[in-house]
C-alpha positions, 0 to 999 in steps of 0.5 A: 500500500502507499503510506501517507506521511504527516511529519509534524501535525499542527494541532492548532491549525485547521489543516492539522486538525483535518489531518487528524480527522482523516487519520481517525477515519482511517482507524474507524474503517479498519486501517492502520495509523502510526502515531507518536506517544510520550513513550515510543511510536505506536502502530494503531488500529481499531481496538474493537475490530478483530480484523484490524488487530489481525492487520497490526500483527501482520504489519509488524510480523508479530506473533498473535499470542502477544497481546496488544494494548488499547489506548483510550482518550480519557481514563474514565473510558476504561470502564467501557472495555474493562472491569475497573477497581478502586486501585485503578482509579487511584493509579489513573488519578496520579499517572494518567494520562501518562506512561502507565498501562494497567491489565484488567479483566476485559469486557466481551466488546474487546476482540480476542485477537486484541487480548491474544485470547486472554481474559484480560486486556491492557489499557493505557491513556497516553499524554502525547497531544497527537495521540490524544487527538487521534484517539478522540477523532477515531471515537474508538479505542486504538489497539497499538503495539510499538511501531517497529518490525517485531523484535527490532528496537522500538522507533522513537523518531519519524525516520526510524518508524518510516524505515520499518513500516513504509508501505505497511500502513495507511498513514504515519503521523510524526512527533517527539517521543519524550521518554523513549521506552514503552510504558510501565505495565502493571496487573492489579492483584488485590485492592492493595497490591499489584504486579509489575509486568514491564518497567518503564517511565513510572518506577516501582518506587512511585507505584509503591506509594499506592500499593504493595508492588511485586516484581514479575520474574519475567522483568529480570529473567527469561519467561519459563518454557510454556509460561503464559504471556500476561502482557506485551514484551514478555515472551519473545526476544525484543528490542534487538538490533541486527548487530549482536549486543553484549552486556558487560557486568563489572566496574568501569576499569574492568570493562575498559580493560575488557574492551581494550582487548577486543579486535575488529570493528565494534561499537560501545554505548557509553557514558561520559567518563567511559567515553573519555577513557575509551577514546584514548584506547588503541582498540578505537571502538565506535562510541555512542554517547549514552549519557550518564543519567538513567532518564537520558539513557532511556530516551536514547536507548532505542535510537542508539541501538538503531544507529549502531546497527548502521555503523557496520560493526561486528558487535555492540557492547553496553554496561549492564545497568542497575535494577532500581528506579528508572534503571530497572526499565533500562535493564529490562530492555537491554537484557532482551535486546542482548538475548541475555548475553552477559559477560563478566569483566571483573 
C-alpha cells in the first residue's frame, strides 16, 4: 500500500486538525495509523475490530499470542472495555494520562485477537497531544503495539518508524517521543497490591506509594518454557538490533580493560567518563554517547541501538545497568535486546 506521511501535525491549525480527522477515519474503517506517544511510536488500529488487530500483527510480523494494548482518550473510558477497581482509579488519578498501562479483566466488546485470547486486556491513556487527538477523532479505542518490525528496537523518531513500516500502513503521523521506552505495565492483584509486568517511565518506587508492588520474574529473567504471556514484551526476544549486543557486568576499569582487548570493528554505548577513557584506547571502538543519567539513557536507548546497527560493526557492547528506579526499565530492555548475553569483566 502507499503510506501517507504527516511529519509534524499542527494541532492548532485547521489543516492539522483535518489531518487528524482523516487519520481517525482511517482507524474507524479498519486501517492502520502510526502515531507518536510520550513513550515510543505506536502502530494503531481499531481496538474493537478483530480484523484490524489481525492487520497490526501482520504489519509488524508479530506473533498473535502477544497481546496488544488499547489506548483510550480519557481514563474514565476504561470502564467501557474493562472491569475497573478502586486501585485503578487511584493509579489513573496520579499517572494518567501518562506512561502507565494497567491489565484488567476485559469486557466481551474487546476482540480476542486484541487480548491474544486472554481474559484480560491492557489499557493505557497516553499524554502525547497527537495521540490524544487521534484517539478522540477515531471515537474508538486504538489497539497499538510499538511501531517497529517485531523484535527490532522500538522507533522513537519519524525516520526510524518510516524505515520499518513504509508501505505497511495507511498513514504515519510524526512527533517527539519524550521518554523513549514503552510504558510501565502493571496487573492489579488485590485492592492493595499489584504486579509489575514491564518497567518503564513510572518506577516501582512511585507505584509503591499506592500499593504493595511485586516484581514479575519475567522483568529480570527469561519467561519459563510454556509460561503464559500476561502482557506485551514478555515472551519473545525484543528490542534487538541486527548487530549482536553484549552486556558487560563489572566496574568501569574492568570493562575498559575488557574492551581494550577486543579486535575488529565494534561499537560501545557509553557514558561520559567511559567515553573519555575509551577514546584514548588503541582498540578505537565506535562510541555512542549514552549519557550518564538513567532518564537520558532511556530516551536514547532505542535510537542508539538503531544507529549502531548502521555503523557496520561486528558487535555492540553496553554496561549492564542497575535494577532500581528508572534503571530497572533500562535493564529490562537491554537484557532482551542482548538475548541475555552477559559477560563478566571483573
